[in-house]
C-alpha positions, 0 to 999 in steps of 0.5 A: 098880332104881329105882322109876319110876312108884311114888312110894311104897317098896315093902314087903318083903311081896311077895304079896296075899292076899284073898276076895271075890266077883264078878258077871258079866252076859252078856246073851243078848238084843240085845247079844251082845258085851256084858259087865259085871263087878264084883268085890269083894275084902277084903284079908287082908294089910294094906298101909300105903300103900293109897290112898283110891280105889275100887280100894284099897277093893277094888272092881273093875269092867269093861265089855266089848264084843266086835264 
């Protein structure tokens, strides 16, 4: 099957391994539906096609609000 949305050739390695920590903030006053999450993962497996963006550096964040 051809790769459609990934310009890089996929490595033979088919798994990711990392370790890290995360922070979840779920306020209990006034903003009941709001949650903020920040995670950092340190890769234990090296990939040659890593980019220079924040996600490739191991940082992931999300902001959620439930009505």
